[in-house]
C-alpha positions as CSV (number, residue, x, y, z in Angstrom):
1,X,24.1,133.5,255.8
2,X,25.6,131.8,253.1
3,X,24.4,128.1,252.9
4,X,27.4,126.0,251.8
5,X,25.4,122.8,251.4
6,X,24.2,124.3,247.9
7,X,26.1,124.8,244.9
8,X,26.0,128.7,243.5
9,X,23.9,129.0,240.3
10,X,25.4,129.2,237.3
11,X,25.7,132.8,235.5
12,X,26.9,133.5,231.9
13,X,29.4,135.7,231.4
14,X,27.4,138.8,230.4
15,X,30.2,141.0,228.4
16,X,33.5,140.3,227.0
17,X,35.6,143.4,225.9
18,X,38.4,142.7,223.0
19,X,41.4,145.1,222.5
20,X,41.2,145.7,218.8
21,X,44.5,146.9,217.3
22,X,45.4,150.2,215.5
23,X,46.4,149.4,211.8
24,X,49.1,151.6,210.1
25,X,51.8,151.0,207.3
26,X,55.6,151.3,207.2
27,X,57.1,153.6,204.5
28,X,57.7,150.4,202.4
29,X,53.9,149.3,202.9
30,X,54.2,146.5,205.5
31,X,51.0,146.7,207.7
32,X,51.5,147.2,211.5
33,X,48.9,146.1,213.7
34,X,49.5,147.6,217.4
35,X,47.4,146.9,220.5
36,X,48.5,149.3,223.3
37,X,48.6,148.3,227.2
38,X,50.8,150.8,229.1
39,X,51.0,148.8,232.5
40,X,54.2,147.3,232.0
41,X,57.3,148.7,229.9
42,X,57.1,145.6,228.0
43,X,56.3,145.3,224.0
44,X,55.9,142.0,221.6
45,X,56.6,142.6,218.0
46,X,56.1,139.8,215.6
47,X,57.2,139.6,212.2
48,X,54.7,137.2,210.5
49,X,55.4,135.9,207.0
50,X,52.8,133.5,204.8
51,X,54.7,130.4,203.8
52,X,55.1,130.2,200.3
53,X,55.3,127.3,197.4
54,X,58.9,127.8,196.3
55,X,60.6,124.5,198.2
56,X,62.5,122.2,196.4
57,X,62.4,120.2,199.9
58,X,59.3,119.9,202.0
59,X,61.3,121.0,205.2
60,X,62.8,124.0,203.7
61,X,60.5,126.3,205.1
62,X,60.8,124.7,208.5
63,X,64.4,124.6,208.5
64,X,64.8,128.3,207.4
65,X,62.5,129.5,210.3
66,X,64.4,127.4,212.8
67,X,67.9,128.5,211.6
68,X,66.8,132.0,211.2
69,X,68.4,133.6,213.8
70,X,71.6,131.3,213.8
71,X,73.9,133.7,212.0
72,X,74.1,136.7,209.7
73,X,76.5,138.0,207.7
74,X,77.7,140.2,210.5
75,X,77.0,138.4,213.6
76,X,77.4,134.8,214.8
77,X,74.7,133.0,216.7
78,X,76.2,133.4,219.5
79,X,76.8,137.1,219.0
80,X,73.3,137.5,218.4
81,X,72.1,135.4,221.6
82,X,74.6,137.7,223.6
83,X,73.5,140.9,222.4
84,X,69.9,140.0,222.7
85,X,70.2,138.6,226.2
86,X,72.4,141.7,227.3
87,X,69.2,144.0,227.2
88,X,67.1,141.3,228.7
89,X,65.3,140.5,225.8
90,X,64.1,137.3,223.6
91,X,63.9,136.2,220.1
92,X,61.7,133.3,219.2
93,X,61.0,131.5,216.0
94,X,57.5,129.9,215.4
95,X,56.5,127.6,212.5
96,X,53.3,126.3,211.2
97,X,52.1,125.0,207.9
98,X,50.5,128.4,207.0
99,X,52.8,130.8,208.5
100,X,56.4,131.4,209.8
101,X,57.4,134.0,212.6
102,X,60.2,135.7,214.4
103,X,59.0,137.4,217.6
104,X,60.9,139.9,219.6
105,X,60.0,140.3,223.4
106,X,61.8,143.6,224.9
107,X,61.7,146.5,227.6
108,X,60.2,149.3,225.8
109,X,63.2,151.5,226.7
110,X,65.6,149.0,224.9
111,X,63.8,148.9,221.7
112,X,66.0,151.2,219.8
113,X,68.9,148.7,220.9
114,X,67.3,145.6,219.8
115,X,65.7,146.6,216.6
116,X,68.9,146.6,214.4
117,X,69.5,143.1,215.7
118,X,66.2,141.9,214.4
119,X,66.5,143.8,211.2
120,X,70.1,142.2,210.5
121,X,68.3,138.7,211.2
122,X,65.5,139.4,208.8
123,X,67.7,140.8,206.1
124,X,71.0,139.0,206.4
125,X,70.7,135.7,207.5
126,X,73.3,133.2,205.9
127,X,72.3,129.6,207.5
128,X,76.0,128.5,208.5
129,X,76.8,125.0,207.3
130,X,77.9,124.2,210.8
131,X,74.6,125.3,212.5
132,X,72.7,123.5,209.6
133,X,74.5,120.3,210.6
134,X,73.8,120.6,214.1
135,X,69.9,121.4,213.2
136,X,70.0,118.4,210.9
137,X,71.3,115.9,213.9
138,X,69.4,117.0,216.4
139,X,66.1,116.7,214.3
140,X,67.1,113.3,213.1
141,X,67.7,112.3,216.4
142,X,64.3,113.9,217.9
143,X,62.6,112.2,215.0
144,X,64.1,108.9,216.0
145,X,63.0,109.2,219.6
146,X,59.5,110.1,218.7
147,X,59.1,107.1,216.3
148,X,59.0,104.8,219.5
149,X,56.2,106.6,220.9
150,X,52.8,105.3,219.4
151,X,50.8,108.7,220.3
152,X,53.3,110.4,217.7
153,X,53.1,107.7,215.1
154,X,49.5,108.0,215.4
155,X,49.5,111.5,214.8
156,X,51.7,111.2,211.7
157,X,49.7,108.4,210.0
158,X,46.4,110.4,210.8
159,X,47.5,113.6,209.2
160,X,49.3,112.0,206.5
161,X,46.5,109.8,205.5
162,X,43.8,112.5,206.0
163,X,45.5,115.5,204.3
164,X,47.7,113.6,202.0
165,X,48.8,115.5,198.7
166,X,48.7,118.9,200.9
167,X,51.5,120.7,202.8
168,X,49.4,119.8,205.8
169,X,50.2,116.1,205.2
170,X,53.7,116.1,205.1
171,X,55.4,113.8,207.6
172,X,59.2,114.3,208.1
173,X,61.6,111.7,207.0
174,X,65.4,111.4,207.8
175,X,66.2,111.4,204.3
176,X,64.6,114.8,203.9
177,X,66.5,116.4,206.5
178,X,70.1,114.9,204.8
179,X,68.8,116.4,201.6
180,X,68.9,120.1,203.4
181,X,71.6,122.5,201.7
182,X,72.2,125.8,203.0
183,X,71.6,127.2,199.4
184,X,68.1,125.6,199.7
185,X,67.5,127.7,203.0
186,X,68.9,130.8,201.4
187,X,66.8,130.7,198.6
188,X,63.7,130.3,200.6
189,X,64.7,133.2,203.0
190,X,65.3,135.4,200.1
191,X,61.9,134.6,198.5
192,X,59.5,134.3,201.5
193,X,61.2,136.7,204.3
194,X,60.4,140.0,202.4
195,X,58.3,143.0,203.1
196,X,55.6,142.3,200.7
197,X,55.0,138.8,202.4
198,X,55.3,140.3,206.0
199,X,52.7,141.3,208.7
200,X,53.8,143.0,211.8
201,X,51.7,142.6,215.0
202,X,52.6,144.9,218.1
203,X,51.3,144.5,221.7
204,X,52.4,146.1,224.8
205,X,53.6,149.3,225.5
206,X,54.1,150.0,222.1
207,X,54.0,154.1,221.7
208,X,54.1,156.5,218.9
209,X,57.7,156.5,219.3
210,X,57.9,152.8,219.1
211,X,56.0,152.8,215.8
212,X,58.8,155.7,214.8
213,X,61.5,153.5,215.7
214,X,59.9,150.3,213.9
215,X,59.5,152.5,210.4
216,X,63.2,153.7,210.8
217,X,64.8,150.2,211.0
218,X,62.0,148.1,208.9
219,X,60.3,151.1,206.6
220,X,63.0,152.7,204.7
221,X,65.6,150.3,203.3
222,X,63.6,146.8,203.7
223,X,63.2,146.0,200.2
224,X,62.2,142.8,198.1
225,X,64.9,140.7,196.8
226,X,62.5,137.8,195.2
227,X,59.1,137.5,194.4
228,X,57.3,135.3,196.9
229,X,54.9,132.5,195.6
230,X,51.6,131.5,197.4
231,X,51.2,127.7,198.5
232,X,48.9,125.5,196.3
233,X,46.1,123.3,197.9
234,X,43.7,120.7,196.5
235,X,41.2,119.2,198.7
236,X,42.2,115.5,199.6
237,X,40.0,112.4,199.2
238,X,37.6,112.1,202.1
239,X,36.6,108.4,202.4
240,X,36.7,105.9,205.3
241,X,40.2,104.3,205.9
242,X,41.2,102.2,208.7
243,X,45.0,102.0,209.4
244,X,46.4,99.8,211.8
245,X,50.2,99.6,213.1
246,X,51.7,96.9,215.1
247,X,53.7,97.6,218.1
248,X,54.2,93.9,219.7
249,X,55.5,95.0,223.1
250,X,53.0,97.8,223.5
251,X,51.2,98.2,226.9
252,X,49.0,101.0,225.5
253,X,47.4,101.5,222.1
254,X,47.1,105.0,220.5
255,X,44.1,105.9,218.8
256,X,43.3,108.8,216.5
257,X,40.3,109.4,214.4
258,X,38.5,112.0,212.3
259,X,37.6,113.3,209.1
260,X,38.1,116.6,206.9
261,X,35.9,119.3,208.3
262,X,35.3,123.2,208.0
263,X,37.5,125.9,209.1
264,X,37.0,129.4,211.0
265,X,35.6,131.0,208.0
266,X,32.3,128.6,207.7
267,X,29.3,130.1,209.3
268,X,28.9,126.7,211.0
269,X,32.3,126.7,212.7
270,X,31.2,128.3,216.1
271,X,28.0,125.8,216.5
272,X,30.5,123.2,215.7
273,X,32.8,124.0,218.3
274,X,29.8,123.9,221.0
275,X,28.9,120.2,220.0
276,X,32.9,119.4,219.9
277,X,32.7,120.5,223.4
278,X,30.1,118.3,224.5
279,X,31.7,115.6,222.9
280,X,35.1,115.9,223.9
281,X,36.2,119.5,224.1
282,X,36.6,119.8,228.2
283,X,37.0,117.6,231.1
284,X,33.6,117.1,231.7
285,X,32.9,116.0,228.3
286,X,31.1,112.8,227.1
287,X,34.0,111.0,226.1
288,X,36.1,111.7,229.2
289,X,32.8,111.0,231.4
290,X,32.3,107.5,229.6
291,X,36.0,106.3,228.4
292,X,38.0,107.6,231.6
293,X,35.5,108.0,234.3
294,X,33.1,104.9,233.9
295,X,35.1,102.4,231.9
296,X,38.6,103.4,233.3
297,X,40.1,102.7,229.8
298,X,42.4,105.9,229.8
299,X,43.8,108.8,231.6
300,X,42.6,111.3,229.1
301,X,40.7,111.7,225.9
302,X,39.5,114.6,224.0
303,X,38.3,116.0,220.4
304,X,39.2,119.1,218.7
305,X,38.3,120.8,215.8
306,X,41.6,122.4,213.7
307,X,41.1,125.3,211.5
308,X,44.1,126.2,208.9
309,X,43.9,128.5,206.4
310,X,42.9,126.0,203.2
311,X,41.2,123.2,205.4
312,X,40.0,122.0,208.7
313,X,39.3,118.9,210.3
314,X,37.8,117.0,213.4
315,X,39.5,114.5,215.5
316,X,39.6,112.3,218.6
317,X,42.8,111.4,220.4
318,X,43.6,109.1,223.2
319,X,45.9,106.4,224.4
320,X,44.2,103.1,226.2
321,X,45.1,99.7,227.4
322,X,46.2,97.5,224.5
323,X,43.6,95.0,225.8
324,X,40.7,97.4,225.6
325,X,41.5,99.1,222.3
326,X,38.6,97.6,220.6
327,X,36.1,98.4,223.3
328,X,37.2,102.0,223.6
329,X,36.5,102.4,219.9
330,X,33.2,101.0,220.1
331,X,32.5,103.5,223.1
332,X,33.7,106.6,221.1
333,X,31.5,105.6,218.0
334,X,28.8,105.0,220.5
335,X,28.9,108.5,221.8
336,X,29.2,110.2,218.3
337,X,26.0,108.0,217.5
338,X,24.0,109.3,220.5
339,X,24.7,112.8,219.2
340,X,23.3,111.7,215.7
341,X,20.0,110.1,217.7
342,X,19.3,112.2,220.8
343,X,19.0,115.9,221.7
344,X,21.5,117.2,224.1
345,X,19.7,118.0,227.6
346,X,19.5,121.6,228.5
347,X,21.3,121.1,231.6
348,X,24.4,119.7,229.9
349,X,24.3,122.3,227.3
350,X,24.1,125.1,229.7
351,X,27.1,123.8,231.3
352,X,29.2,123.8,228.2
353,X,27.9,127.3,227.5
354,X,29.1,128.5,231.0
355,X,32.2,126.6,230.3
356,X,33.0,128.0,226.9
357,X,32.1,131.6,227.9
358,X,34.5,131.2,231.0
359,X,37.1,129.7,228.8
360,X,37.2,132.6,226.3
361,X,37.4,135.3,229.1
362,X,40.0,133.4,231.0
363,X,41.9,133.3,227.5
364,X,42.2,137.1,227.5
365,X,44.4,137.6,230.5
366,X,46.7,140.2,228.9
367,X,47.3,142.3,225.9
368,X,49.5,139.7,224.2
369,X,46.6,137.1,224.4
370,X,44.3,139.8,222.7
371,X,46.8,140.0,220.0
372,X,46.7,136.1,219.7
373,X,42.8,136.4,219.5
374,X,43.4,139.0,216.5
375,X,45.5,136.9,214.6
376,X,43.2,134.1,214.8
377,X,40.8,136.3,212.7
378,X,42.7,138.5,210.6
379,X,45.0,135.5,209.1
380,X,41.3,133.8,208.3
381,X,40.3,136.7,206.5
382,X,37.8,137.7,209.3
383,X,37.1,140.7,211.7
384,X,36.0,140.8,215.1
385,X,32.4,140.2,214.0
386,X,33.4,136.5,214.0
387,X,33.6,136.8,218.0
388,X,30.4,138.8,218.3
389,X,28.8,135.8,216.2
390,X,30.8,133.3,218.3
391,X,29.5,134.4,221.6
392,X,26.0,134.7,220.3
393,X,26.3,131.2,219.0
394,X,27.4,129.9,222.5
395,X,24.4,131.7,224.2
396,X,21.6,130.8,221.6
397,X,22.4,127.6,219.5
398,X,19.7,125.2,219.8
399,X,19.9,121.3,220.5
400,X,18.2,120.8,217.2
401,X,20.8,122.7,215.3
402,X,23.5,120.9,217.3
403,X,22.0,117.4,216.3
404,X,21.9,118.6,212.6
405,X,25.5,119.3,212.7
406,X,26.5,116.1,214.3
407,X,24.8,114.3,211.3
408,X,26.5,116.4,208.9
409,X,30.1,116.7,209.9
410,X,30.7,113.8,212.4
411,X,30.0,111.1,209.9
412,X,32.1,107.7,210.6
413,X,31.8,107.0,206.9
414,X,34.2,109.8,206.3
415,X,36.5,109.2,209.1
416,X,40.4,108.0,209.0
417,X,40.8,105.7,212.0
418,X,44.1,105.1,213.5
419,X,45.5,102.5,215.7
420,X,48.9,102.3,216.8
421,X,49.8,99.3,219.4
422,X,48.8,95.7,220.0
423,X,46.5,93.6,218.4
424,X,45.2,92.3,221.6
425,X,41.4,93.5,222.2
426,X,41.2,94.6,218.6
427,X,39.7,93.3,215.5
428,X,41.9,94.0,212.5
């Protein structure tokens, strides 16, 4: 009989299977990676473009992506939306400092009908003045609202200081939105949205006929209009900086601290992810146990590792009561110091191993999430060997190795520390 008074034993996930893509090329050379899953008559096709250096305004690439499907020479924004909706399809734009994308979700049987609309968007967007004016007005209003939020201001100050002088460190200001022009967006579109700068990733019921349709519309007549230019990066300074922004009536203070670090291409990255998980990467982490559960300073606190194409960084983020901000900072540094001084116990490490393996398995719920895992390695210049090494590292990394990584990568002397809130409870 099952003894319900005893917790079940931990059992580490034994095997994780990845759906790997098939690579082909359109007639014009655009690479197409397809991950096939026949269970549902649904397909997701992502047109992904690397951001380029040709920018007269730091918001140029982001604005061009946001307004990409807001009007072409043939169709207005309303007409694009109505035609896509008619087939039960969906168009989505996404932007980050490394890449911009246009993603189509559609039933497989409607692919032939909706691909011409996507082609019109990617070859004939005109960025109407009225749509640009709406975008500028909305973005400025959104910025105005967000600047009243301590956590938003802390993120801006942190990234702007830590990554100063790079596209990753840019923080938008209202004047840059006002300076955007239709000509700027058109120029960026013509330079950055050509086939030589594009990678297509298709997932779902993407069959041979689907590839033929994609090649028909995008492989034959889609040609370059301008040559794209790569973004240029120089590593910023990595020295200790403390930034305090006072908000006299704040009930809570936002804390964000961290340093430049490695990205996914570094061999130490998987083990550093294990270390980060111990510190603040899940609900049972040390930061949560100390600062939320024991001290009651916050509802939530966490740490993370950001892996970008040209950089990486470590961060800790939380909001705490204004009167306990100084104490919370002391406890954060205390937990980091303990990782330097003491080995992680095997029981705690086993729990983290189990959590990370389960989390990885849970993140592979469908073919779209498998495609996302592929993007992580492909755009980092890696292959699926990365995941094999990641899984092996989770299972085998030692407490000694994690202590070495803590001393090497979690050095408060290199931290940017940002606090936005009251002076109460904080020495500045």
